[in-house]
N, C-alpha and C positions, 0 to 999 in steps of 0.2 A: 239284799234282804228286802222283801216287800214292805215290811213295817218301817223301814228307814228311808224308803223312796216312795211315799204314799201315792203320788200321782200316777205311778205305773200300775197300781192296783185299783184305784178308784178316783175319777176326776172330782168327786164330791169333796175330797180332801183339800182342794184348792182354797187357800186362805184360811184353813182350819187350824189355827194355832193362836197362842196368846202373844200378840205383838203386832207390829205394823207391816214389816216386810220380812221375808225369809229367803235365804239362799242356801241351797243344798247341792252337794256334789258327791259322786260315787265313782269307784273304779274297782273292777273285778278281773282277776287273772287266773287262768288255769292252763297248765302245759301237760300234755299227755304224750308219752312215748310208748308206742306199741312194740311189744317184744318181737325180735327177729326182723325188724324193719328199720329203715333209716328215715321213717316218716314221722316227724313230730307233729302233734296237733296243738295249736295255740288257740285259746278261746279268751278273748278280751272284750270287756264291756266297760264303757265309761259314759258319764253324762252329767248334766247339771239341770237343776230346777230352780226357778225363781217365781215366787208368788207373793201376793199382797192382799190386804183387806182395803177396800175403797168405799167412798161415799158414806162413811160412818155417821157423819153429821146429818145425813138425810134419811138414814134407815133405822136409827134408834137402836133397839136391842137386836135387830137383824143385821146380817152381814153379807155384802157382795165380795166375792173373791175373784181375782184374775191371776193367771199364771202362764208360764212358758216352760216347755220341756224340750231338752235336747238329749238325744241318746244315740250312741254309736256302738254297734256290736260287730265283732270280727270273729268268724268261726272256722276253724279247721284249715287243712291244707288248701282247699279250694277257695279260700279267702272269700267266703260268703259274707258280705258286708251289708249291714242294714243301718240306715241312718234315719232318725225321726226328728222332726222339728214341728212341734204342735203348740197350740194355744188352748188354754182352758179357762173356764168360768164357772162360778158356783153362786148359789144363793142359799144362805143359812137362816132359817126361820126359827125364831124363838117361840116355843110353845107355851111358855108361862112367863110371868113377870119377874121371876127370881133368876132367870137365865141359867136354869139347870136342866132344861130339856130342849133339844134342837132337832130339827129335820132339815137336811141339806140335800139339794139336787145339783148335780154338776154335769158339764159337757166338755169334751175335749176333741179338737179336730186339727188336722194339719197334713203335712206331707210326709210320706214314707218312701225312702229310696233304697233300692236293693241292687246288688251286683254280685255276680260270681265270676271269678277268674278261672275259666275252664282250662286254661293251659297249665294251671297249677295242679289239676287233678291227674290221677294215675289210673290207667285202664289196663286190662289184661293183655292187649296186644302190644303193650310196652314192656312186657317181660322179655328180658334179654338174657337167656341162659337161666341163672338162678337169681337174677337181680332185676329190679325195675330200672329202666332207662328212660328218664323223662324227656330225652332229646328225640326219641322216636315219636313221630306224629300220632295222635290218638285217633284221628279220622272220625271223630264224633262231631260231624258238622251240624247235627240237630241241636247242639247246645247253644244257648243264647247267652253270650257273655256281655251283653250291653247293660247299661245302667237304666233302670226304669224308675220313674217317680209317680206315685199315685196318691190320691187323697184318701184319708181314712178318718173315722171319728168314733167316739165312744161316749157312753152315758153312765151315770151312776147315782145312787141315792145312799144316804147315810143317816142313821138315827143314833143320837147320843143322849144319855140320861144320867144325871147325878141324883141318886136316891138319898144320900146322906153325906156328911162331911168325910166319911171314911170309904164310901163305895160309889162307883160309877161304872157304866158299861156302854158299849157301842156295838152296832151291827150294820153292815153295809152290803150292797149288791151292785155289781157293775157288769156292763156288756161292752166288749171291745170288738174292733174290726167290723163295725156295722156297715161299712161301705162295701164289704166283700171284695177287697183287692185281689187281683189275680196273681198266681205264681207263674213266672215267665221264664223259668230256667230252660225249658224246652221250647223250641220254635213252634208257634201256633198252639201252644198249650191252652187247654180250657180249664185247668184246675184253678182253685181260688183258696184264699185263706179263710179258715173256719172262724166263726164267732168264738170269742173267748168269754166264758161266764165265770165271774169271780164272786166269791162270798167270803166275807171277813168279819171277825168279831173279837172283842176283847173286854177285859175287866181292868179297872183301876182300883186297887185296894190300898188305902192309905192307913197303915197300922199305927203310925204316929206322924208328927209333922215333918219328919225327915226320911221315912222309909216307905217306899212304894213297891207293891208287888203287882206285876203286869202280865198275867197270862193272856194268850191270844191264839187265834187260828186263822189260816187262809186255806181256801179250797178253790182250785182252778180246774176248769174243764174246757178243752178245745178239741172238737172232733172226738176221736176215741182216746185222746190223751187226758189223763187226770193227775192232779197233784194235791196232796194234803200236807200242809205245813203247820205243825203244832209247836208251841214254845212258851217259855216263861222268862221274864226279865225281872231283876230286882234292882231298884235304884235307891242309893243311900246318899243323902246330902250330909256331908261331913261338916261343912260350914254353910252359911246362908247362900254363898255364891259359888260353892265348889262341891261336887259330888262325883261318885263313881257308880258304874252300872255294870252288870254282868248277867249272863243268862245262857240258856241252851235251847236250841230248836231241833226238831226232828222232821225231816222231809220223808214221808212214809216210803219205806222200801228203797231209799235212795241215799240219804246222808244224815249224819249227826253234825250239828253246827254250833260249836261254842262261840261266844262273843263277849267282848269286854268293851268298856267305853268310859269316857270322862266328860264331865259337865263343868264348865267354868263360865260363870255369868250367863251370857246368851249364846255361848259357843258349845257345841257338842261334837264329839268325835267317837267313832265306833270301828272296831276291827273284828272281823269274823273269819272263820275257816270252815269250809265244807269238807268233812271227812267222809269219803265214799264208803258205804257199807253194802252197796248193791253188787250185782255180778259185774258191773263196769270196773270194779276194783281189780279184776284180773287183767284188764287192758291198761289201766292207768297206774297200776301198782299202788293203789289206794292214795295216789296223789290227788288232793282235793283242790279247792279254789280259795284264794284269799280275796277278801272284799274289804275295802276301806270306805267309810261314809263320814261326811261331816256336814254340819249345818250351822248357820248363824242367823239369829232372829234380831231384827232391829226394832227398837221401840219397846214400849211396855203397854199392855192392854189397858191398865188403869188410866193411861194418859188420854184416851179418847173414848172409852166405853162409859156410857151414861150411868150404868149400874155396877161398875167395878168389873172385876175379872170374870170372863166367861168360862164355862166348863168346856175345855178342849182336852179330852183324855188322850194319853199317848199309849203306845203298845210297849 
């Protein structure tokens, strides 16, 4: 879920939380079995993010953030594997002395490695009677099964405003794949990865001291591909250090995503499930994807902020 792994959607979220250090991890799994074949498709993603606020004693109401992102993605029978290791940095500028309005700029860059195991793919010349026989050579010499590593980077900006004790909002824009890394699955391929444009926004409505209503949206565009993700979460603090959260999201023309979570002190854990509602349901029998996210924040904002707790809204 993009709102639970913020650096994947906007590097300006680096260090954007109430605390000193933050560690987040996520894992996602989906298995697809296509009818009348023996070919399962497994789609796994997992990763970890660590970020922090630094130099607070030198920046006053403003904030420097640094972070690191590790992400691994494994897709399908062809074992298309993508591994990212990137560093990020941000600067959060307070626009007033009350620390209720902030403008943040962020940048993230690092290495992205891709590999496809072409021997795991099945081609039409491997049809043996009425079955696929993977032991028959595919004779697809143009496939490049090597691992390639390339540099890539992204930028983003984020505006956050608290208008009252009960209401705040945020809006951000980011651009990924600015280095234009090439796709190299075919030998001498000239194709490249399109820039990904991301827009996100959300509200934080505090109806009382223990109940938060958090509607949000994400919009992604990469080449001809577009995705709109809408949702709402409700967070209820049952005690000062314990709360529960739940919500639902809708990925337009694709999936309905219920999610539940728990908050204990500085620890948060979330579980979500993508229920397919698109035509893909005919292939995967509506089997969706489970995703598990957790994060832990070290320290307390009041320990080092000159003017107390900053406004860092959540989705």
